[in-house]
C-alpha positions as CSV (number, residue, x, y, z in Angstrom):
1,X,-43.2,24.0,-0.3
2,X,-41.3,26.8,-2.1
3,X,-42.2,27.6,-5.8
4,X,-39.0,28.4,-7.6
5,X,-40.6,31.2,-9.7
6,X,-41.2,34.9,-9.4
7,X,-44.8,35.7,-8.5
8,X,-46.5,38.9,-9.5
9,X,-49.6,39.8,-7.5
10,X,-52.2,41.6,-9.7
11,X,-54.8,43.4,-7.5
12,X,-56.8,44.8,-10.4
13,X,-56.6,45.2,-14.2
14,X,-55.0,48.6,-14.1
15,X,-51.9,47.0,-12.6
16,X,-51.3,45.0,-15.8
17,X,-49.7,48.1,-17.3
18,X,-47.2,48.2,-14.4
19,X,-45.7,44.9,-15.3
20,X,-46.6,44.3,-19.0
21,X,-43.1,45.2,-20.3
22,X,-41.5,43.2,-17.5
23,X,-43.5,40.1,-18.5
24,X,-42.3,40.5,-22.1
25,X,-38.7,40.3,-21.0
26,X,-39.1,37.2,-18.8
27,X,-39.3,33.6,-20.0
28,X,-42.7,32.0,-19.5
29,X,-41.4,29.5,-17.0
30,X,-39.6,32.2,-14.9
31,X,-42.8,33.7,-13.4
32,X,-46.4,33.3,-12.5
33,X,-49.2,35.8,-12.1
34,X,-51.1,35.7,-8.8
35,X,-54.7,36.7,-9.6
36,X,-56.6,38.6,-6.9
37,X,-59.7,36.4,-7.2
38,X,-61.1,38.3,-4.1
39,X,-61.7,41.3,-6.4
40,X,-65.0,41.9,-8.3
41,X,-65.8,39.3,-11.0
42,X,-65.4,41.9,-13.8
43,X,-61.9,42.9,-12.6
44,X,-60.9,39.2,-12.2
45,X,-62.3,38.3,-15.6
46,X,-60.3,41.2,-17.3
47,X,-57.1,39.9,-15.7
48,X,-57.8,36.3,-16.7
49,X,-58.5,37.5,-20.3
50,X,-55.1,39.2,-20.4
51,X,-53.4,36.1,-19.1
52,X,-55.2,33.9,-21.6
53,X,-54.3,36.3,-24.5
54,X,-50.6,36.0,-23.7
55,X,-50.6,32.4,-22.4
56,X,-49.0,33.3,-19.1
57,X,-49.0,30.9,-16.1
58,X,-51.1,31.9,-13.1
59,X,-52.6,30.9,-9.7
60,X,-55.5,32.3,-7.8
61,X,-54.7,34.0,-4.5
62,X,-57.3,32.0,-2.6
63,X,-55.9,28.7,-3.8
64,X,-52.4,29.7,-2.7
65,X,-53.6,30.7,0.7
66,X,-55.4,27.4,1.2
67,X,-52.5,25.2,0.0
68,X,-50.0,27.3,2.0
69,X,-47.6,27.2,-1.0
70,X,-45.2,30.1,-1.2
71,X,-43.0,31.6,-3.9
72,X,-39.3,32.4,-3.3
73,X,-40.0,35.9,-4.5
74,X,-43.3,37.8,-4.9
75,X,-43.7,41.3,-6.4
76,X,-46.6,43.6,-5.4
77,X,-47.6,47.1,-4.6
78,X,-48.8,46.7,-1.0
79,X,-52.1,48.4,-1.4
80,X,-54.4,45.4,-0.7
81,X,-54.6,43.5,2.6
82,X,-56.2,40.3,3.8
83,X,-57.0,38.9,7.2
84,X,-54.2,36.9,8.7
85,X,-55.0,33.2,9.4
86,X,-52.8,33.4,12.6
87,X,-54.1,34.6,15.9
88,X,-52.4,37.7,17.3
89,X,-52.5,38.8,21.0
90,X,-52.4,42.5,20.2
91,X,-55.4,42.1,17.8
92,X,-57.3,40.1,20.3
93,X,-56.8,42.8,23.0
94,X,-57.7,45.6,20.6
95,X,-60.8,43.8,19.5
96,X,-62.2,43.1,23.0
97,X,-61.3,46.6,24.2
98,X,-63.1,48.4,21.4
99,X,-66.1,46.1,21.7
100,X,-66.3,46.6,25.5
101,X,-66.0,50.4,25.1
102,X,-68.7,50.5,22.4
103,X,-71.1,48.4,24.5
104,X,-70.6,50.4,27.7
105,X,-69.3,54.0,27.5
106,X,-70.1,54.3,23.8
107,X,-73.7,53.1,24.3
108,X,-74.1,55.6,27.1
109,X,-72.8,58.5,24.9
110,X,-75.1,57.4,22.1
111,X,-78.3,57.2,24.1
112,X,-77.6,60.5,25.9
113,X,-76.9,62.2,22.5
114,X,-73.6,63.5,23.7
115,X,-72.0,61.5,20.9
116,X,-73.6,63.9,18.3
117,X,-72.1,66.9,20.0
118,X,-68.7,65.2,20.2
119,X,-69.0,64.2,16.5
120,X,-69.2,67.9,15.5
121,X,-66.0,68.6,17.5
122,X,-63.9,65.6,16.6
123,X,-65.3,65.0,13.1
124,X,-65.5,61.3,13.8
125,X,-67.8,59.0,15.8
126,X,-66.8,58.5,19.4
127,X,-69.4,56.0,20.4
128,X,-67.9,53.4,18.0
129,X,-71.1,51.5,17.5
130,X,-70.7,50.7,13.8
131,X,-67.0,51.0,13.9
132,X,-66.6,48.3,16.5
133,X,-68.4,45.8,14.2
134,X,-65.6,46.3,11.7
135,X,-62.8,45.3,14.1
136,X,-61.7,41.7,13.7
137,X,-59.8,39.2,15.8
138,X,-57.1,38.8,13.2
139,X,-54.7,41.4,11.9
140,X,-54.6,42.6,8.3
141,X,-51.5,41.5,6.3
142,X,-50.3,41.9,2.7
143,X,-50.9,38.9,0.4
144,X,-47.4,39.4,-1.0
145,X,-46.1,38.5,2.5
146,X,-48.4,35.6,3.0
147,X,-47.5,33.8,-0.2
148,X,-43.7,34.4,-0.4
149,X,-40.4,33.7,1.3
150,X,-39.3,37.3,0.4
151,X,-41.5,40.0,-1.1
152,X,-40.6,43.1,-3.3
153,X,-42.6,46.4,-3.0
154,X,-43.1,47.7,-6.5
155,X,-43.7,51.5,-6.9
156,X,-47.1,52.7,-7.9
157,X,-46.0,56.2,-9.0
158,X,-44.4,59.2,-7.6
159,X,-47.4,60.9,-5.8
160,X,-45.6,60.2,-2.6
161,X,-46.1,61.8,0.9
162,X,-43.6,62.4,3.7
163,X,-44.4,59.0,5.3
164,X,-43.7,57.1,2.1
165,X,-43.7,54.1,1.8
166,X,-45.6,53.8,5.1
167,X,-44.8,51.9,8.3
168,X,-46.7,48.8,7.4
169,X,-44.9,48.4,4.1
170,X,-41.5,49.1,5.6
171,X,-42.1,46.4,8.2
172,X,-43.6,43.8,5.8
173,X,-41.6,44.0,2.5
174,X,-38.0,42.8,2.2
175,X,-37.0,44.8,-0.9
176,X,-38.1,48.1,-2.4
177,X,-38.0,49.1,-6.1
178,X,-37.9,52.8,-6.8
179,X,-38.6,54.9,-9.8
180,X,-35.8,57.3,-9.2
181,X,-33.5,59.2,-6.9
182,X,-36.2,60.9,-4.8
183,X,-38.2,57.8,-3.7
184,X,-34.9,55.9,-3.3
185,X,-33.6,58.6,-0.9
186,X,-36.9,58.7,1.0
187,X,-37.1,55.0,1.5
188,X,-33.5,54.7,2.5
189,X,-34.1,57.1,5.3
190,X,-36.9,54.9,6.6
191,X,-35.3,51.4,6.4
192,X,-32.1,49.6,6.0
193,X,-33.7,47.0,3.7
194,X,-32.3,46.9,0.2
195,X,-33.7,49.4,-2.3
196,X,-33.0,49.6,-6.1
197,X,-33.7,52.2,-8.7
198,X,-35.5,50.7,-11.7
199,X,-36.7,53.8,-13.7
200,X,-40.2,53.6,-15.1
201,X,-40.7,50.2,-16.8
202,X,-44.2,50.9,-18.0
203,X,-42.9,53.7,-20.2
204,X,-40.0,51.9,-21.8
205,X,-41.5,52.5,-25.2
206,X,-42.4,56.2,-24.8
207,X,-39.6,57.3,-27.2
208,X,-40.1,54.5,-29.8
209,X,-41.2,56.5,-32.9
210,X,-42.3,53.3,-34.6
211,X,-45.4,53.1,-32.4
212,X,-48.6,54.3,-34.0
213,X,-50.3,55.3,-30.8
214,X,-52.0,58.5,-32.1
215,X,-53.7,56.7,-35.0
216,X,-54.8,53.9,-32.6
217,X,-56.6,56.5,-30.4
218,X,-58.1,58.2,-33.5
219,X,-59.6,54.9,-34.6
220,X,-60.8,53.9,-31.2
221,X,-62.5,57.1,-30.3
222,X,-63.3,58.4,-33.8
223,X,-61.4,61.6,-33.2
224,X,-61.3,64.7,-35.5
225,X,-57.7,64.7,-36.9
226,X,-58.0,68.5,-37.5
227,X,-58.1,69.1,-33.7
228,X,-55.3,68.7,-31.1
229,X,-55.8,66.1,-28.4
230,X,-56.3,66.9,-24.7
231,X,-56.2,63.9,-22.4
232,X,-57.9,64.8,-19.1
233,X,-56.9,62.4,-16.3
234,X,-58.8,63.3,-13.1
235,X,-57.5,61.3,-10.2
236,X,-59.2,59.5,-7.3
237,X,-59.1,62.3,-4.7
238,X,-59.9,60.6,-1.4
239,X,-59.6,63.7,0.7
240,X,-62.3,65.8,-1.1
241,X,-65.8,66.1,0.2
242,X,-67.5,64.5,-2.8
243,X,-65.8,61.4,-4.5
244,X,-66.2,62.8,-8.0
245,X,-66.1,66.5,-7.1
246,X,-62.9,67.1,-9.0
247,X,-64.5,65.8,-12.2
248,X,-68.0,67.4,-12.0
249,X,-66.5,70.7,-10.9
250,X,-64.4,71.1,-14.0
251,X,-66.5,69.3,-16.6
252,X,-68.8,72.2,-17.5
253,X,-65.9,74.5,-18.1
254,X,-63.6,72.1,-20.0
255,X,-66.5,71.1,-22.2
256,X,-66.3,74.6,-23.7
257,X,-62.9,73.8,-25.2
258,X,-64.3,71.0,-27.4
259,X,-64.8,73.3,-30.3
260,X,-61.1,73.5,-30.8
261,X,-59.8,70.3,-29.2
262,X,-60.6,66.6,-28.9
263,X,-60.9,65.9,-25.2
264,X,-60.7,62.3,-23.8
265,X,-61.5,62.1,-20.1
266,X,-60.1,59.1,-18.3
267,X,-61.3,59.1,-14.7
268,X,-59.5,56.8,-12.2
269,X,-60.7,53.3,-12.9
270,X,-61.9,53.0,-9.3
271,X,-64.3,55.9,-9.8
272,X,-65.9,54.5,-13.0
273,X,-66.2,51.1,-11.2
274,X,-67.9,52.6,-8.1
275,X,-70.0,55.1,-10.0
276,X,-71.0,53.8,-13.5
277,X,-73.3,56.8,-14.0
278,X,-70.2,59.0,-14.1
279,X,-69.4,57.8,-17.6
280,X,-72.9,58.8,-18.9
281,X,-72.6,62.2,-17.2
282,X,-69.3,62.9,-19.0
283,X,-70.7,61.8,-22.3
284,X,-73.6,64.2,-21.8
285,X,-70.9,67.0,-21.7
286,X,-69.6,65.7,-25.0
287,X,-66.3,64.2,-23.8
288,X,-64.9,61.0,-25.2
289,X,-64.5,58.7,-22.1
290,X,-61.7,56.2,-21.6
291,X,-62.8,53.3,-19.3
292,X,-60.2,50.7,-20.4
293,X,-58.6,50.1,-17.0
294,X,-55.8,47.9,-18.4
295,X,-54.8,50.5,-21.1
296,X,-51.1,50.9,-22.0
297,X,-50.6,54.4,-20.6
298,X,-47.7,54.9,-22.9
299,X,-50.3,55.3,-25.6
300,X,-51.8,58.3,-23.8
301,X,-48.6,60.1,-23.0
302,X,-47.1,59.5,-26.4
303,X,-50.1,60.6,-28.5
304,X,-51.6,63.6,-26.6
305,X,-50.8,67.2,-27.3
306,X,-51.7,68.2,-23.7
307,X,-52.3,66.3,-20.4
308,X,-54.8,67.8,-18.0
309,X,-54.4,66.4,-14.4
310,X,-55.3,67.4,-10.9
311,X,-53.5,65.2,-8.3
312,X,-51.9,61.7,-8.2
313,X,-49.5,59.7,-10.3
314,X,-50.5,61.0,-13.7
315,X,-48.7,64.3,-13.0
316,X,-45.4,62.5,-12.6
317,X,-46.0,60.1,-15.6
318,X,-46.5,63.2,-17.7
319,X,-43.3,64.8,-16.3
320,X,-41.3,61.6,-17.0
321,X,-42.7,61.4,-20.5
322,X,-42.1,65.1,-21.3
323,X,-45.7,66.0,-22.0
324,X,-47.3,69.5,-22.0
325,X,-49.0,69.4,-18.6
326,X,-51.8,71.6,-17.1
327,X,-52.9,71.2,-13.5
328,X,-56.5,71.8,-12.3
329,X,-57.0,72.8,-8.7
330,X,-59.7,72.1,-6.2
331,X,-60.9,74.5,-3.5
332,X,-60.3,71.9,-0.8
333,X,-56.6,71.7,-1.5
334,X,-55.8,74.8,0.6
335,X,-57.5,73.1,3.6
336,X,-55.8,69.8,3.2
337,X,-53.1,68.9,5.8
338,X,-50.2,66.5,4.9
339,X,-49.8,67.5,1.3
340,X,-47.9,65.2,-1.0
341,X,-45.5,65.8,-3.8
342,X,-48.4,66.3,-6.2
343,X,-49.4,69.5,-4.3
344,X,-45.8,70.8,-4.5
345,X,-45.9,70.7,-8.3
346,X,-48.2,73.7,-8.3
347,X,-45.2,75.8,-7.5
348,X,-43.6,74.9,-10.8
349,X,-46.2,74.0,-13.4
350,X,-49.2,75.8,-15.0
351,X,-52.2,75.4,-12.8
352,X,-55.7,77.0,-12.6
353,X,-58.4,77.6,-10.0
354,X,-62.0,77.3,-11.1
355,X,-63.0,80.4,-9.1
356,X,-60.6,82.5,-11.2
357,X,-61.6,80.8,-14.3
358,X,-62.2,82.9,-17.4
359,X,-63.5,80.9,-20.3
360,X,-60.7,82.0,-22.5
361,X,-57.9,82.0,-19.9
362,X,-56.6,78.5,-20.4
363,X,-56.9,78.7,-24.2
364,X,-55.2,82.1,-24.5
365,X,-52.5,81.5,-21.9
366,X,-51.4,78.0,-22.7
367,X,-52.5,77.2,-26.3
368,X,-52.2,78.9,-29.6
369,X,-48.4,78.0,-29.6
370,X,-47.6,80.4,-26.8
371,X,-43.8,79.8,-27.0
372,X,-42.9,81.9,-24.0
373,X,-45.2,79.9,-21.7
374,X,-44.1,76.5,-23.0
375,X,-40.4,77.3,-23.2
376,X,-40.6,78.1,-19.4
377,X,-42.7,75.0,-18.8
378,X,-40.1,72.8,-20.6
379,X,-37.2,74.2,-18.5
380,X,-39.1,73.7,-15.3
381,X,-40.2,70.2,-16.3
382,X,-36.7,69.1,-17.1
383,X,-35.5,70.3,-13.7
384,X,-38.4,68.4,-12.0
385,X,-37.6,65.3,-14.0
386,X,-34.0,65.3,-12.9
387,X,-34.9,66.1,-9.3
388,X,-37.5,63.3,-9.1
389,X,-36.0,60.6,-11.3
390,X,-32.3,61.5,-11.6
391,X,-30.3,60.8,-14.6
392,X,-31.8,58.7,-17.4
393,X,-30.9,55.0,-17.0
394,X,-29.0,53.6,-20.0
395,X,-30.8,50.2,-19.6
396,X,-34.7,50.0,-20.0
397,X,-36.4,49.7,-16.6
398,X,-38.1,46.4,-17.5
399,X,-34.6,44.8,-18.2
400,X,-33.3,46.2,-14.9
401,X,-36.2,44.7,-13.0
402,X,-35.9,41.3,-14.7
403,X,-32.2,41.0,-14.0
404,X,-32.6,42.1,-10.3
405,X,-35.5,39.6,-9.8
406,X,-33.4,36.8,-11.3
407,X,-30.6,37.7,-8.9
408,X,-33.0,37.7,-5.9
409,X,-34.5,34.4,-7.0
410,X,-31.0,32.9,-7.0
411,X,-30.2,34.3,-3.6
412,X,-33.3,32.9,-2.0
């Protein structure tokens, strides 16, 4: 049975902001939200509260999978997988081969302690004892594919690498939405499947002067109106040695700027979820801490005087929104292989290493209305915006998405 509506798969609360403006421009009976009820109860409840507040229609992912109902069109980001219900010969062979290896050669290597020597060399276990237990009969698939006739890959940001959007997404998704010229060109080289430029729908309101975002933040965090606002947005840096190393490395130094600036730190929601003690640690340094995972990020980029970032999508959101942007480096970045676009930005934007850090360097170099620095920054940033996103679209991104999805719904 095909459901004649557009389905939007929400993995966690932070994705609400991806689609919020799009939902506002669709009729209630045109779409349904697919809730990832396989997520943690807190995340699921936050999504359900949002749905209840706006009165949107929804279905739970698990119910859809059991009923085998499918939507004509489903939109999702492709960064969550489930185990397929269908048997797959390749998965079966892989499963038995790895389990056989782990229980024979792997066991021998482990008991002879040769595996420890090889671990030092290869930097990964070769006995595959525990790893083999995680291999399953059934292959991993995207829920978007499992519950749709056709599925659309929605962009998560512009912190893309050379293999973007990845082989599995290229094979699984039928259509690709792109923020701008750069990801459109990258995707078009990887697949002949249709791709469409949609702009940045979540920031449709960024230039709306009627919004009172600054005052909202002042009231929420009880900020000092006499101080400028720095929003520090450390990312989830999976390649670093310590999960929160980028935050705890810079926290002692940035805390010294609080005499002159309000500093709100917003760690990646996955980090505060996985390490609740991180919030307390940041508060001990005196930072205001933003843990609202479903926050409208337009509020941040519109109200802040400066954005501090390290890696990830926040860099490109700040570029798109025309913010004053400072990048904080990590020692490991020089060792990392396969650098993405967020690393390349160091060649064009102000960035600092902690090892070179002078307590007054950031303050004297970038603040105090240093016109020469910021004039150069503005020129470079405008070039980057045009290179990454292309010319500004005359139609808001959310409207472009709604019209394209209606078209795809009719075609399918």
